[in-house]
N, C-alpha and C positions, 0 to 999 in steps of 0.2 A: 192609149185613148190618150187624146190632148187634155190637160187642165182647163176646167170651165174657168173664163175670163170674167171676173166680176170685181167690182169697184168696192175698195176698201173692206170693210168689216165683213169678215166670215161668220156664217152660222152653222156650217155643218164641216166636219174635216174627214177627210179618208184617209188614213195612213196604209200604204202598202208597198208593192214593189212595180215596175214598169210592166211587168208582162204578167201581174195578175189579173187573169181574168174574172175571177171570182167578184173582185172590187169593180171591175168595168160595169157589172150589172147593177150596183148601186150605183155609180158615177150616172149610169144611162138614166134610172129613175129620176136621180135629183133633178138632173137636167131636164128632163119631161116635167117636172113638177116647178121648174123655175124658181130653185133653192141657191141660196148662196153659199156654194161649197167649195172647198180647195183640196185637192188631191196631192198630196206629197209623197214620192217614192223613196223608200229608203237606197236604192241603188244610183238614187240621181242627186244626190244632198249636194253634192261638190259643184254643181251648177246653179246653185241657189245662194242668193245673198241674204243672212240671216242676221236680224239684231233683235234682241231679246232683252227687253228692260224689266228686270225681275223686280225693282220697287214699284214699277205702277202697273206690272203684268201683261203690258203689250209686247205682243210677238209681231214683228214686221218681216215678211217674206216677199222678196223679190225673185220672180220667175219670168224670165223672157221678157224683161225689161215691164211686168206688169206687177204692181203691187198690193199687198194682201195683208191684211191686220187680223190677228187673232188676239181676243181679248176675255176678258171674263163674263162676256155676255155669250160665247160660245156655248151652242145648244146641245151638240152631240159629236160624239168622235165614233167612227167605224174603223176599229184596230186590228188591222190585218197583218199581224205580227208574231212569233214567237218571242217570248221576253229572256229564255235563257239563250246566250250566245254558246253554240255547240262545238263550233271549231276553228281553229285559226291554221289548219294544216297548210304547208306550203306557202304561208302569207308572206309577201313582205313585211318589212317595218311599216313601211307606208299604210299598205293595207291592214294590218293589225291596227295602226291607228285609226284610220278610218273606221272599221268596223266596230272596235270598241268604243269610243267617244261618239260616234253618232247613234249608235244604238242607246248610249246612256242619254242622249239628248231626247231620242223618241220616247224613252221611258219617263223622262221629265216631264213629259207634255202631261203628266198625271197634276203638275200644277194647276191645271185646268179642271179641278175636280167636281165644280158645280155641274159640268157637263154629264149627258148621260154618255157611259161607254159601252159599246159592245165589241169587245168585252174589256172590262177594268183590267190593266196589266197585273196589278197586285192579285187578282184573282184567278188571271191566267196563269201567272207564274205557279200559284198554288196547284192549280188543276193540270198542269204539264206534267206531275210528279205521279207516275203510273202505280207505283205501290200505295199510294194516299188515294187514290182513284177507287182501288178495290177495298179500301178499308171502308171509305163513305158509301161505295155501291151495296156495301154487306149491311151497313147501317140503315141505309133506306129499304132494305127488305130484298134485293136483288140476290140471286144464286150466283156464286163466282166459283171459277175452276180453282180445284187445289193447286197452290203455288207456293213455290220455294223460289229463293234466291240463295246462289251457292257460289263460292268460288274454291271449290276442294270435293272430293269423292264424298259421295252422299250415298250410304248403304240402304237407303230407303228407295232408291230408285230401282225399280224392277230388270233385271238384264235384258229381257226382250220386251219391255212394254215401251209403246211408244209414246214420246211426249212432244209438248210445242216449247221449242226453245227460243227465246227472245232477248233482247238487250233492254235494260233497264231503261233506257232513255233512246229517243230517236238516235240512230247511229248513222252517220254519214261520213264517209271516209276519202279521201283523195290520196290517190298514189298513181304515178306514171301518167301523170296529168288527167286522170279520169277519175269521176266520182264514183263511188260504189256505197250503195245504200242497202242495209240489212234488213230482210223480210224475215218473218216467222219461220222457223226449219223443223220439219218434224225429224225426230231422231230417237235412236232407242237409248235405254238406260245404260247399257254395255259402252256405246259409243261416247256419250257424254262423260262416263267415269275414267274412261280411258284417254280422255283428252286434257291437255294443260289447261287449267282454269285459273290458276293462281292469279294470271294478269289482271283480269277483270273480273267483277261478278257479273251471273248471269241470271237469266229469269225462265225457271223450267215449271210448266204449267202441265196438269192433266189433258190429255189429247183428245178433243171432243171430235167424234166422228161416228157415224155421218152426221153431218149438221147442215144448217141452211144460215148463212150469214145475214143479219140484218143490219141495215145503216138507219139510225132514228137520228131525224134533225130536229132540234128542240128551239124554238123562238118564243119565249116567255113562256105563254100557255099552251101555245101552238105545236102540235105534232105531225111531222113528215116521216113515213116508213116504208123501207122499200126493200125487198127480198133479193139477195143476189144470187143469180142462178146460173148455172153452164149445163147446157143440154137439159134443160126443165128440171135438173136436180141440183143439190149443193155441191160446193166446190172442197175440194180434199187440201189441208192445208190453208195457205194464206191466198185470198182470192186476188190479190194485187198482182200476184205474180199472172194471172191468167185476164189482166183487166179489160183487154181489146177481145176475149173469148166470151165475157159475160154478160149477162143483161138485168137490167133493173126494173121490177114491176111493182107496183105499190101493193103494199102488204097492212092487212088491219090488224093491229095490237090489241090484246084485251085492255079493257080499262085500268086495272091495276097495274098493268106494265107501263101505260102510258104516265100514271100517276106517279110511279117510280121515277121515269126519266126525267119528269118535270121537277121533282124533289131532289134528286141529284144535280141537276143544273143549277137551281137555288141554292143547295148547301154549298157549292163553291162559289155561290156570288156571282154566277155568269147571268147573261141573258141569252146567248146564243150557246150550243154545244151540240156537236156531232158525235152521237154515242153508237157503237159497234157491240151487237148484241151477236150471240150464237143461239139458234134454237134447236135443241138436241132431246128427243125422246119426250115432247110436250114440256121442255124446262126452258125458259129464257134465261142463259147465262151472261152475265155481264162480261165484256171484254175490256173496253176502254173508251174514254171520253175524249175529244179533240175539241179545246176551245177556241182555236184558230182553223179548225178544218175546211176543207173544200166543199163547196156545194154546189157549184156552178152547173156542174154534171147533171144534177137533178131536177134542174130549170130545162135543160135540154131533152133529158130523158130521165125520168118520166113525164116531164112537164109540169112540174111542181112551182108554185107561184111564192118561192122562197125568197126570192130578191125582193117582191112588193112586200112582203110581211116584214121584213128586215128594215126595209125603207120605211115603212108606216111606224115601226117602232122608233126609229130616229128621229122623225119628223114629230112625234108624241101623238098619232092618230092609230097606232096599233095596241097589242096587248102588252 
């Protein structure tokens, strides 16, 4: 999507990447409403000309010979970026410089702290920590899976008992010019204890099965929930491994679970949060929350108006 050509001062800023379709939805809405916005893509910064006068607070950005001004009158920012830089694997010195310094530039956009942020990078950074997520979820009343973090043999693990094994943080590795993403794996205690664990800690959780995976999207006080099914039943293990084979259908959560989801998002200081739950034996287990999670697929299927709700919050007409 091309950046909207506007004159001078920007009211709304979108921080994304050029192929981020989720942000496309927000830009389309802002464009339809004739709002003065600018989208900057983190993977296109080298094509921008930036002069930021910290003394006056004026940030001037030239893109394709069009000039834009961001100042303390900025109203809102839609921030679609993780805060923690997870890897520089096989990057050249130039690539490392680009990634580290431009990411620092993006984080320093918090200079415009009077604007509404979805989400505030400081809150995002805190909410990206999965173990803290579990702590906060328990505090607001969620049931959480029995969870251990280990890097050594754990005698408490049953030899033939199955567990969900995860990385502490999103793990994206590059080798042989390919990227590898680590999904949740189901493995028994004997295999875990016979593995070489000392190199890095892992998360070991009780295996919830059979289950129905739920994705709950929270925007302020608004809730959108779907159940994720394959052949009209729940999936075994990580549903993302079979994302082309599952369907998403609306799911009505009990009011107390809705309240807990809203409370958890607020506890982290977020406006938006994508929460994963597992429904097992009539119990709703909290799995994780993503402060920068995808939601575009929920607009297309099952047709939720999440893009409209987020835009309304940005421009001050929503919850």
